[in-house]
Structures are given as C-alpha cells and as structure tokens.
N, C-alpha and C positions, 0 to 999 in steps of 0.2 A: 504494500500500500504506500503510495507516494504522499506522505503527510508531512506537516510542518515538524512534528516530533522527530521523524526519521531524518529530515534534512539537518536539523539542529544537532542531532546526535552525531551525524557524519562530520559536520563542520568541526566539532570539538576534537577530532582526531588529528587535525592539522594545527601546527604551531607557527602561525605567521601573523604579522601585524597588518590586519586588514585596513586600518586607517592610513598607515604609511603607504601601503600599496595603492589605495584609492587616490591618495594625494598625487602620487607619481603618475597614475593613469590620467587624472584630470589635467595635470601639467602637460602631458604629451598631447592630449586633445587640443589644448589651447595652442600648442606649438604648431599644430597642423591646420589651425584656422577655425576650429570649432569653438566659437566664442559666445553663442547664445546661452545666457545664464540658466534658462529653464531647462534646456537640453543637458547642460552640464550637471544640473541638480538631479535630473532624472537618472543619469548614468551613475552618479554618486550614490543615490538613495535606493535604486533598484538593485538588489543583490543578485549578481550573475550566477552565484552558486546554486540558485533555485533552478537554473535552466540547463545544467550539465549533469552528467552521470557522476557517481561518487568517485570513480577512478580519475577524474580530472579536476576534483575540487581544489587541489593544490596549485592549479594553474588558472583559476578563474580571473585573477586580476592581471594576468599577462595580456598584452594586446595582440592576441592571436585568435584565429578561428579554431574552434574545437569541434570534434565529431559528435554527432548525436545519432539517434536511431534512424533506420531506413536509409542509410548512406548519405545523410544530409549533414550540414554543419550549422553551428551558431557563429555568426560573423564576429570579427574582432570589434571591440567597443569603438575604436577610432573610426571604422567604416560605418558602423551604425550611427554614430554621432554625426558624421559628415553627411550621410544620406538624409538623416532626419533634418538637419539644418537646411539642406538644399530644398526640402519640401516646403519650407516657410509656412508652417501650419498655423492657420488662424485658430484662436481659442475655441470658437463655436463652429467647428467644422466636422464634416463627415468624411472619414478616411476609409479607403479600400486598400487592404494589404493582400497581396497574392504571394503565398508561401509563408505560412505561419511558422513552420519549423518548430523550434523549441518554445516559441512565444516570447523571447527576449525583446525583439524589435516591437512586437505587438504591445507589450507592457509599456514601453516608452511612448509609443503612439497614443496609447490610451490616456496617459498622463497629460498629454498636450492638446487633446481634442475632445469633442463631445461624444462621438461614437465611432467605433472602429468595427468594420466588417472584415474578417480575415479568412482567407480561403486556403485550404490545405488538401492535398490529394491522398495523404496517408492517414488512415483512421487512428493508428497508434499515436501519431504525432498530435492529432486533434484532441484525443482523450487526455494525453499528458499535458498539453498546453492549457486545456480547460482547467485541470486540477491545479496547475501552478498559479494561474491567474486567480483562482478561487482562494488559494492560500494567501495571496497577496492582497485580497479584498479589492480586486479590480473587477468592476461589474459593468463597465460600459463597452464591453467587447462581445461580439457574436462571432464564434468560430464555426465555419461551415466546411463540411466534407464535399468538395466539388472540384471540377476541372477548372483550373485557373485561367485557361485560355478563353473561357466564356465570361469571365468577370462575374458580376452579380447585378444583373439588370433590374431585379426587383427593388433595389434601393438606389439605383442611378437617378440623377447624376451625382457624382462625388466631387467634393472640393479638392481632394488630394488622392492620388493613387501611388502606391509603391509596390514594385515587383522585386522579390528578393531571390530570384533565380534567373539565369541568363536565357534570353530568347534570341532567335535568329534575326527577327525583325520586330518592330513595335506591333503588338497584337491589335488589329483594327477593332475588334469587338470591345476590347478593354478601353482603349483610348476614346472610343465612342461613348463611353460611360463617364467621361470627365466633363465637368462643367466648363463653360466658356470662362477663361481666366484661371482655370485650375491648373495644377502642376502634377506631373507624373515623373517619378524617378525609376529608371529601368536599365539594367545591364543588357547590352546587346552584343551578340557575337556568335560566330559559328562554333560548333563543338571542337574543343582542343585547339582553338585559335584565340587570337587577341580579342578581348571583350572591352567594350567602352561603356562607362556609366554615363547615361544620357539624362538630361533634364529637359522635359517636354512641357511646354506651356501652350495650352489650347487658346487660340484667339479666334475672333470672328472670321479672319481670313484663312485660318488653317493652323498648322503646328509650327511653333518656334522651337527648334531643337538645338541644344547646346551640349557639346561633349565636355564632360567634367574631368574624367581621369580613366586610366586603364585599371581593370579589375579582374578578378577571377572568381566566378560563382559556379555552383553546380548548375547543370543545364535543366531548364524547365521542361517537363514532360506532359504529354497529353493524357487525358483519362484519369482514372483513379488508380492508386497504387494497390498492390495485392498484399500489403502487410498491415 
C-alpha cells in the first residue's frame, strides 16, 4: 500500500540534509533562469521523494531524471521548473497535461492553476499518481486513462497545455484544444534523434512557434499501455 506512513518510514533510512540539498537545487534553478518565485516555492515545498521508488530516495534532490514504472521517467527538477515557467500560467487557468507519469509535474501545475486535467496511457501510473496527489491533499486535478494524442475535448479549450513526452510533430487535435492566446509546451523530434522543446502560442492568425532548447524525452505512444 502506497501510504504516507510507508513513505515517511522509507525516508528515515537515509541520512542526508534535505534543507541543504533543496537550497542547492533552488540555487541551480535560479542559475539556469528559473526565477518565478511561485515556481521556485512549489519545487521547494513539493517533496520529490513522494514520486520515486524507494530505491532512488537517496537521489531525489539531484537534478537528474529518475526511472519510474512502465519504462517512463520523472524529469529533473530544473527541466520541470523551466517548462513550467515557459507556460506562464495565469492563476485562474485550466491546464491540460499529457503524460502524467509519476505526477510530479502534475502537482506543480496544480499549485499554480485552478484545474488540471492530466492524461496518462498506463493504468498503473494513473493509480499511483492519484494516490500520491491524495496524500499531498491536492484535489484540483483529474487524472484520466486515455490516449494523449486525442487530448481531452470534453473540457476544451484550455488556457495552457503541456506535453511531457516527445512527439514527431505538434499533434493537431491537441493544439486545436488550446484557447486563442494560450500556450503549449511540447518536445518535438523523431525517435532516437534530436528533440526540440517548443513553445507554441495560439493566435488569431495561427501558431507562433519558438524553439527553446534541445531535450531528451521518452517518445509518446498511441493507444493505451498494457501495464
């Protein structure tokens, strides 16, 4: 059972200074340009140890991606912070996340917006992410077991959309669910080749696309996972 008691018991096995580690992490985020105080506060206050397996608890404050179930990863905090800052989330906004994964990015989005709809193709990840957010008393998130390439038209249009897996091209159905003036962050690239993190702003005339940086994400897949 994935409970708060189990998590706390596991954390006591490791002897490291979380406060010092967090301070170093926040310093690194500032150095790479993540300066939004609300985002920094979220990363400092949301304990990443809730979102990784016990075997990686001694590395949660390192700025690295860590493996999770179903062959996926939880992204490094610096990338999460950077992507979140690029979203420019208004306080009273509705956000669509495609690729719930561990739920770490989801939790940060939830702290910054009114409502988050998060889509995941693996039931195992959906169930675990729901329990983690429940433990953290985060209640403004709805996690859905769905194919991310279709987005979630029932709640469209969205103020902001973030895709946390690489796609070969910007998904037309998903970007169609973005409001005029809305922002989407998405990694784009062919499998096993260079990926670019794109910032897509939807305007009355079309899409304004800006390349932010090179990245490496797991590839987004169609359909539902069998795990």
